[in-house]
GUPADREN-594682 format. One line per 3 residues: number of its first residue (from 0); their letters; for each residue x, y negated, z of N, C-alpha, C, O. Coordinates in nm, 3 decimals, decimal comma, always signed. Atoms other than C-alpha are relative to their C-alpha. Example, Ala and Ser with C-alpha at 12.3 -4.5 7.8 and 13.67 -1.06 7.14 Angstrom:
GUPADREN-594682
0> as> +0,089 +0,119 +0,000 +1,230 +0,450 +0,780 +0,090 -0,120 +0,000 +0,194 -0,118 +0,066 ~ -0,082 +0,119 -0,006 +1,367 +0,106 +0,714 -0,077 -0,109 +0,073 -0,026 -0,220 +0,090 $
***
This chain:
GUPADREN-594682
0> mal> -0,082 -0,011 -0,118 +16,862 -18,384 -12,609 -0,007 +0,143 +0,052 -0,111 +0,208 +0,046 ~ -0,012 -0,137 -0,050 +16,978 -18,057 -12,456 -0,081 +0,020 +0,127 -0,105 -0,074 +0,203 ~ +0,078 -0,035 -0,119 +16,778 -17,880 -12,190 +0,075 -0,035 +0,128 +0,015 -0,081 +0,225 $
3> kek> -0,082 +0,031 -0,118 +17,066 -17,923 -11,945 -0,010 -0,149 +0,037 -0,021 -0,183 +0,155 ~ +0,011 +0,144 -0,025 +17,049 -18,303 -11,982 -0,139 -0,038 +0,050 -0,152 -0,126 +0,136 ~ +0,136 +0,027 -0,048 +16,671 -18,305 -11,936 -0,015 +0,041 +0,145 -0,074 -0,032 +0,225 $
6> irh> +0,007 -0,047 -0,138 +16,701 -18,101 -11,619 +0,075 -0,096 +0,092 +0,027 -0,130 +0,200 ~ -0,079 +0,095 -0,078 +16,972 -18,336 -11,493 -0,078 -0,129 +0,022 -0,080 -0,183 +0,133 ~ +0,079 +0,123 -0,006 +16,750 -18,637 -11,569 -0,111 +0,013 +0,105 -0,127 -0,074 +0,190 $
9> ycl> +0,111 -0,019 -0,092 +16,452 -18,497 -11,379 +0,049 +0,023 +0,143 -0,013 -0,023 +0,239 ~ -0,058 -0,021 -0,133 +16,669 -18,382 -11,088 +0,044 -0,132 +0,062 +0,022 -0,156 +0,180 ~ -0,041 +0,131 -0,049 +16,817 -18,730 -11,057 -0,121 -0,082 +0,044 -0,116 -0,150 +0,147 $
12> yii> +0,120 +0,075 -0,037 +16,469 -18,882 -11,054 -0,054 +0,050 +0,134 -0,093 -0,030 +0,219 ~ +0,048 -0,058 -0,126 +16,365 -18,644 -10,775 +0,093 -0,039 +0,116 +0,046 -0,081 +0,222 ~ -0,097 +0,032 -0,106 +16,684 -18,701 -10,573 -0,014 -0,146 +0,044 -0,022 -0,176 +0,163 $
15> fgv> +0,008 +0,141 -0,036 +16,660 -19,078 -10,591 -0,139 -0,039 +0,049 -0,153 -0,137 +0,122 ~ +0,134 +0,020 -0,056 +16,286 -19,061 -10,524 -0,003 +0,035 +0,148 -0,065 -0,036 +0,227 ~ -0,010 -0,040 -0,141 +16,359 -18,878 -10,199 +0,078 -0,106 +0,078 +0,037 -0,144 +0,188 $
18> itt> -0,079 +0,104 -0,067 +16,626 -19,133 -10,110 -0,083 -0,127 +0,020 -0,081 -0,186 +0,128 ~ +0,084 +0,120 -0,009 +16,387 -19,420 -10,183 -0,107 +0,017 +0,106 -0,136 -0,076 +0,182 ~ +0,101 -0,028 -0,102 +16,119 -19,256 -9,968 +0,060 -0,008 +0,139 -0,001 -0,064 +0,230 $
21> lvn> -0,067 +0,007 -0,130 +16,366 -19,216 -9,681 +0,033 -0,144 +0,038 +0,016 -0,183 +0,153 ~ -0,027 +0,141 -0,025 +16,473 -19,580 -9,714 -0,128 -0,069 +0,048 -0,125 -0,145 +0,145 ~ +0,129 +0,059 -0,037 +16,107 -19,682 -9,697 -0,036 +0,035 +0,144 -0,073 -0,053 +0,221 $
24> lvv> +0,039 -0,044 -0,134 +16,042 -19,476 -9,383 +0,094 -0,054 +0,109 +0,048 -0,094 +0,216 ~ -0,097 +0,050 -0,099 +16,362 -19,582 -9,203 -0,020 -0,150 +0,023 -0,023 -0,195 +0,137 ~ +0,020 +0,145 -0,014 +16,310 -19,953 -9,274 -0,130 -0,028 +0,075 -0,135 -0,115 +0,162 $
27> frv> +0,130 +0,015 -0,069 +15,945 -19,923 -9,165 +0,017 +0,023 +0,150 -0,030 -0,057 +0,231 ~ -0,020 -0,035 -0,142 +16,049 -19,757 -8,837 +0,084 -0,105 +0,072 +0,053 -0,143 +0,185 ~ -0,088 +0,100 -0,062 +16,328 -20,008 -8,766 -0,078 -0,127 +0,033 -0,067 -0,180 +0,143 $
30> fle> +0,074 +0,123 -0,024 +16,097 -20,307 -8,804 -0,112 +0,019 +0,102 -0,146 -0,074 +0,175 ~ +0,096 -0,029 -0,107 +15,833 -20,140 -8,589 +0,068 -0,008 +0,136 +0,013 -0,063 +0,231 ~ -0,076 +0,002 -0,125 +16,097 -20,093 -8,321 +0,035 -0,143 +0,044 +0,048 -0,170 +0,163 $
33> fgl> -0,026 +0,140 -0,032 +16,172 -20,466 -8,341 -0,127 -0,074 +0,039 -0,124 -0,193 +0,070 ~ +0,125 +0,058 -0,045 +15,807 -20,527 -8,258 -0,085 -0,066 -0,107 -0,185 -0,130 -0,074 ~ +0,084 +0,057 +0,105 +15,674 -20,635 -8,597 -0,126 +0,084 -0,018 -0,125 +0,205 +0,004 $
36> hyt> +0,126 -0,068 +0,028 +15,316 -20,548 -8,683 +0,021 +0,103 -0,110 +0,104 +0,083 -0,199 ~ -0,023 -0,106 +0,098 +15,287 -20,229 -8,886 -0,025 -0,043 -0,144 +0,039 +0,010 -0,235 ~ +0,022 +0,044 +0,138 +15,149 -20,410 -9,192 +0,118 -0,082 -0,053 +0,155 -0,072 -0,170 $
39> isa> -0,118 +0,077 +0,039 +15,443 -20,649 -9,195 +0,118 +0,094 -0,021 +0,194 +0,080 -0,117 ~ -0,107 -0,099 +0,013 +15,684 -20,360 -9,138 -0,015 +0,078 -0,130 +0,084 +0,103 -0,200 ~ +0,025 -0,076 +0,123 +15,522 -20,167 -9,423 +0,031 -0,083 -0,124 +0,083 -0,031 -0,222 $
42> tia> -0,027 +0,088 +0,115 +15,548 -20,465 -9,658 +0,150 -0,019 -0,020 +0,198 -0,015 -0,133 ~ -0,145 +0,014 +0,010 +15,916 -20,518 -9,580 +0,062 +0,130 -0,051 +0,149 +0,128 -0,138 ~ -0,052 -0,131 +0,043 +15,984 -20,145 -9,619 -0,029 +0,024 -0,148 +0,056 +0,076 -0,220 $
45> fav> +0,038 -0,013 +0,141 +15,799 -20,144 -9,952 +0,094 -0,081 -0,088 +0,140 -0,032 -0,191 ~ -0,089 +0,086 +0,079 +16,012 -20,435 -10,078 +0,141 +0,059 -0,008 +0,201 +0,061 -0,115 ~ -0,134 -0,058 -0,001 +16,340 -20,271 -9,973 +0,003 +0,128 -0,085 +0,098 +0,152 -0,159 $
48> aii> +0,008 -0,123 +0,079 +16,230 -19,940 -10,126 -0,006 -0,029 -0,150 +0,054 +0,043 -0,229 ~ +0,009 +0,037 +0,142 +16,144 -20,110 -10,456 +0,138 -0,041 -0,053 +0,177 -0,002 -0,163 ~ -0,134 +0,042 +0,041 +16,489 -20,270 -10,472 +0,091 +0,122 -0,014 +0,166 +0,133 -0,111 $
51> tay> -0,078 -0,123 +0,006 +16,650 -19,934 -10,396 -0,038 +0,081 -0,123 +0,050 +0,129 -0,196 ~ +0,048 -0,078 +0,116 +16,435 -19,760 -10,659 +0,044 -0,064 -0,131 +0,084 +0,006 -0,224 ~ -0,040 +0,068 +0,124 +16,511 -20,024 -10,921 +0,148 +0,029 -0,030 +0,183 +0,068 -0,141 $
54> ytn> -0,143 -0,019 +0,023 +16,886 -19,997 -10,875 +0,032 +0,144 -0,038 +0,105 +0,168 -0,135 ~ -0,032 -0,140 +0,027 +16,897 -19,616 -10,867 -0,060 +0,046 -0,133 +0,005 +0,119 -0,208 ~ +0,062 -0,039 +0,127 +16,652 -19,572 -11,156 +0,073 -0,063 -0,118 +0,099 +0,003 -0,218 $
57> ktw> -0,069 +0,071 +0,108 +16,825 -19,834 -11,369 +0,137 +0,061 -0,026 +0,174 +0,085 -0,141 ~ -0,138 -0,043 +0,012 +17,174 -19,705 -11,302 +0,014 +0,148 -0,033 +0,083 +0,184 -0,128 ~ -0,027 -0,143 +0,012 +17,152 -19,327 -11,268 -0,107 +0,081 -0,070 -0,075 +0,179 -0,138 $
60> vfg> +0,105 -0,083 +0,059 +16,813 -19,201 -11,382 -0,021 -0,033 -0,147 -0,018 +0,056 -0,232 ~ +0,031 +0,040 +0,137 +16,740 -19,402 -11,696 +0,117 -0,062 -0,073 +0,111 -0,081 -0,195 ~ -0,121 +0,052 +0,063 +17,086 -19,549 -11,762 -0,023 -0,125 -0,083 +0,030 -0,137 -0,193 $
63> sqr> +0,029 +0,123 +0,073 +16,956 -19,890 -11,865 +0,129 -0,080 -0,023 +0,210 -0,097 +0,067 ~ -0,119 +0,078 +0,037 +17,220 -20,095 -12,048 -0,034 -0,146 -0,028 +0,047 -0,217 -0,088 ~ +0,040 +0,138 +0,028 +17,030 -20,423 -12,062 +0,096 -0,097 +0,066 +0,134 -0,081 +0,182 $
66> kgv> -0,094 +0,103 -0,046 +17,259 -20,724 -12,026 -0,064 -0,136 -0,019 -0,158 -0,151 -0,098 ~ +0,049 +0,137 +0,012 +17,197 -21,093 -11,987 -0,113 -0,027 +0,097 -0,191 +0,062 +0,131 ~ +0,098 +0,040 -0,100 +16,977 -21,283 -11,746 -0,143 +0,026 -0,047 -0,223 +0,080 +0,028 $
69> tav> +0,136 -0,014 +0,050 +16,666 -21,280 -11,965 -0,042 +0,147 -0,009 -0,151 +0,183 +0,035 ~ +0,032 -0,142 +0,016 +16,677 -20,908 -12,045 -0,014 +0,069 +0,136 -0,106 +0,148 +0,156 ~ +0,005 -0,061 -0,133 +16,749 -20,806 -11,685 -0,121 -0,051 +0,077 -0,188 +0,026 +0,146 $
72> fke> +0,117 +0,057 -0,068 +16,482 -21,043 -11,551 -0,128 +0,065 -0,051 -0,217 +0,098 +0,027 ~ +0,119 -0,063 +0,058 +16,225 -20,896 -11,790 -0,013 +0,145 +0,050 -0,122 +0,188 +0,087 ~ +0,000 -0,138 -0,048 +16,322 -20,541 -11,690 -0,040 +0,004 +0,149 -0,122 +0,086 +0,191 $
75> lts> +0,028 +0,006 -0,143 +16,314 -20,631 -11,319 -0,146 -0,035 +0,026 -0,211 +0,027 +0,110 ~ +0,140 +0,040 -0,014 +15,977 -20,803 -11,349 -0,094 +0,114 -0,038 -0,193 +0,139 +0,030 ~ +0,080 -0,114 +0,045 +15,836 -20,508 -11,539 +0,001 +0,111 +0,105 -0,103 +0,169 +0,136 $
78> ffs> -0,012 -0,104 -0,102 +15,967 -20,264 -11,277 -0,081 -0,035 +0,124 -0,158 +0,047 +0,173 ~ +0,073 +0,042 -0,119 +15,830 -20,463 -10,983 -0,150 -0,001 -0,025 -0,227 +0,039 +0,063 ~ +0,143 +0,000 +0,032 +15,494 -20,508 -11,155 -0,057 +0,141 -0,001 -0,166 +0,166 +0,051 $
81> ari> +0,044 -0,140 +0,004 +15,467 -20,135 -11,219 -0,010 +0,057 +0,141 -0,107 +0,125 +0,173 ~ +0,002 -0,054 -0,136 +15,554 -20,052 -10,857 -0,110 -0,064 +0,084 -0,170 +0,003 +0,168 ~ +0,109 +0,064 -0,072 +15,308 -20,306 -10,721 -0,133 +0,061 -0,045 -0,222 +0,083 +0,037 $
84> fty> +0,120 -0,066 +0,051 +15,042 -20,153 -10,946 -0,020 +0,136 +0,068 -0,130 +0,167 +0,113 ~ +0,016 -0,132 -0,062 +15,113 -19,804 -10,808 -0,020 -0,010 +0,151 -0,079 +0,079 +0,212 ~ +0,028 +0,025 -0,142 +15,112 -19,946 -10,454 -0,151 -0,016 +0,020 -0,208 +0,042 +0,112 $
87> fvd> +0,145 +0,019 -0,010 +14,753 -20,057 -10,511 -0,077 +0,128 -0,036 -0,182 +0,155 +0,021 ~ +0,060 -0,130 +0,030 +14,668 -19,720 -10,671 +0,003 +0,088 +0,124 -0,095 +0,155 +0,157 ~ -0,017 -0,077 -0,123 +14,801 -19,556 -10,355 -0,103 -0,042 +0,105 -0,172 +0,043 +0,161 $
90> iag> +0,092 +0,051 -0,101 +14,595 -19,777 -10,124 -0,145 +0,031 -0,039 -0,223 +0,075 +0,045 ~ +0,137 -0,028 +0,046 +14,278 -19,740 -10,335 -0,032 +0,148 +0,013 -0,141 +0,185 +0,057 ~ +0,020 -0,144 -0,012 +14,320 -19,363 -10,348 -0,020 +0,043 +0,144 -0,105 +0,127 +0,173 $
93> lli> +0,015 -0,032 -0,141 +14,364 -19,344 -9,973 -0,137 -0,043 +0,053 -0,202 +0,032 +0,126 ~ +0,132 +0,047 -0,043 +14,053 -19,552 -9,914 -0,111 +0,093 -0,050 -0,203 +0,126 +0,025 ~ +0,101 -0,091 +0,056 +13,850 -19,328 -10,145 +0,003 +0,135 +0,071 -0,101 +0,186 +0,113 $
96> lve> -0,012 -0,133 -0,060 +13,983 -19,002 -10,002 -0,038 +0,000 +0,149 -0,111 +0,089 +0,194 ~ +0,022 +0,000 -0,145 +13,971 -19,100 -9,634 -0,137 -0,058 +0,037 -0,212 +0,004 +0,112 ~ +0,123 +0,068 -0,041 +13,679 -19,342 -9,609 -0,125 +0,057 -0,067 -0,226 +0,079 +0,000 $
99> llk> +0,119 -0,048 +0,072 +13,442 -19,214 -9,878 -0,017 +0,151 +0,004 -0,127 +0,202 +0,025 ~ +0,007 -0,145 +0,006 +13,529 -18,845 -9,902 +0,034 +0,068 +0,133 +0,029 +0,191 +0,144 ~ -0,026 -0,049 -0,137 +13,624 -18,809 -9,532 +0,108 +0,108 +0,006 +0,095 +0,206 +0,080 $
102> qdp> -0,112 -0,094 +0,000 +13,950 -18,626 -9,603 +0,102 -0,041 +0,105 +0,104 -0,156 +0,149 ~ -0,107 +0,025 -0,096 +14,242 -18,599 -9,363 +0,096 -0,105 -0,055 +0,139 -0,094 -0,170 ~ -0,088 +0,106 +0,049 +14,461 -18,912 -9,388 +0,137 +0,050 -0,047 +0,188 +0,003 -0,149 $
105> fis> -0,132 -0,047 +0,039 +14,791 -18,721 -9,400 -0,004 +0,079 -0,131 +0,080 +0,059 -0,219 ~ +0,017 -0,076 +0,125 +14,673 -18,477 -9,668 -0,030 -0,096 -0,115 +0,020 -0,078 -0,226 ~ +0,032 +0,101 +0,103 +14,531 -18,773 -9,859 +0,125 -0,074 -0,044 +0,143 -0,101 -0,163 $
108> kll> -0,125 +0,070 +0,033 +14,867 -18,951 -9,839 +0,091 +0,089 -0,084 +0,153 +0,042 -0,179 ~ -0,079 -0,093 +0,080 +15,045 -18,640 -9,968 -0,051 +0,007 -0,144 +0,027 +0,004 -0,238 ~ +0,058 -0,005 +0,134 +14,805 -18,618 -10,262 +0,027 -0,129 -0,077 +0,062 -0,125 -0,195 $
111> mni> -0,024 +0,128 +0,067 +14,841 -18,987 -10,339 +0,148 -0,018 -0,032 +0,181 -0,081 -0,132 ~ -0,142 +0,008 +0,032 +15,220 -18,959 -10,319 +0,032 +0,072 -0,130 +0,114 +0,025 -0,209 ~ -0,020 -0,072 +0,127 +15,207 -18,701 -10,599 -0,043 -0,087 -0,116 +0,028 -0,099 -0,216 $
114> vvv> +0,052 +0,088 +0,106 +14,995 -18,936 -10,809 +0,094 -0,118 -0,022 +0,126 -0,150 -0,137 ~ -0,085 +0,119 +0,009 +15,218 -19,236 -10,733 +0,136 +0,034 -0,061 +0,186 -0,040 -0,145 ~ -0,131 -0,039 +0,056 +15,544 -19,054 -10,807 -0,012 +0,025 -0,150 +0,073 -0,018 -0,227 $
117> lln> +0,021 -0,024 +0,144 +15,406 -18,936 -11,142 -0,022 -0,131 -0,076 +0,036 -0,152 -0,182 ~ +0,023 +0,130 +0,065 +15,277 -19,283 -11,228 +0,128 -0,084 -0,005 +0,157 -0,148 -0,106 ~ -0,126 +0,075 +0,000 +15,607 -19,441 -11,123 +0,095 +0,050 -0,107 +0,160 -0,029 -0,175 $
120> yil> -0,088 -0,056 +0,104 +15,797 -19,203 -11,349 -0,049 -0,042 -0,139 +0,030 -0,089 -0,221 ~ +0,056 +0,033 +0,132 +15,564 -19,260 -11,645 +0,023 -0,148 -0,033 +0,066 -0,181 -0,143 ~ -0,018 +0,143 +0,025 +15,575 -19,638 -11,607 +0,147 -0,036 -0,016 +0,182 -0,118 -0,101 $
123> srw> -0,143 +0,027 +0,014 +15,952 -19,642 -11,556 +0,052 +0,050 -0,133 +0,128 -0,019 -0,200 ~ -0,047 -0,065 +0,123 +16,010 -19,409 -11,849 -0,048 -0,070 -0,126 +0,029 -0,091 -0,219 ~ +0,060 +0,049 +0,124 +15,774 -19,563 -12,103 -0,020 -0,151 -0,006 -0,047 -0,205 -0,113 $
126> vvf> +0,021 +0,144 +0,000 +15,747 -19,928 -11,996 +0,127 -0,074 +0,042 +0,175 -0,161 -0,031 ~ -0,110 +0,078 -0,057 +16,037 -20,047 -11,782 +0,133 +0,029 -0,068 +0,201 -0,062 -0,115 ~ -0,131 -0,039 +0,054 +16,339 -19,851 -11,910 -0,015 +0,070 -0,135 +0,050 +0,172 -0,159 $
129> kar> +0,033 -0,066 +0,125 +16,208 -19,768 -12,255 +0,111 -0,003 -0,105 +0,095 +0,054 -0,213 ~ -0,109 +0,008 +0,098 +16,539 -19,842 -12,429 +0,057 +0,137 -0,034 +0,096 +0,161 -0,148 ~ -0,053 -0,136 +0,022 +16,654 -19,479 -12,388 -0,119 +0,095 -0,009 -0,185 +0,120 +0,092 $
132> qey> +0,118 -0,083 +0,022 +16,390 -19,250 -12,535 +0,031 +0,147 -0,021 -0,055 +0,219 -0,072 ~ -0,034 -0,139 +0,030 +16,570 -18,917 -12,550 -0,047 +0,100 +0,105 -0,030 +0,220 +0,084 ~ +0,042 -0,094 -0,104 +16,422 -18,766 -12,230 -0,140 +0,049 -0,024 -0,192 +0,129 +0,053 $
***
């Protein structure tokens, strides 16, 4: 694959990653404003963000062409499982950095976001949307 296509692929992943992050933050804030507890708001925001990420990654970043209920269900399950895994990596990393190593929570979150974004890409690329291997 040409360098131009690789750059386009990575740019799309970054763009839709930013969009997904914004969706997560906006949904979180909206549900907080409605008076829901922050853990419930965070869980709802996480779910909406995962759906957004699945659609954008499937359609524009990785161009998955899977058809049929079984194939799409398997892809969807794989995607959600990977994202839930990285959610727990994020939480575990924050606990280690903040509670054990006494680091600043915001800096810790920024560091964990880097780890999570990289893991999400790797899992999406090599596990979930592995049908297209040219990137």
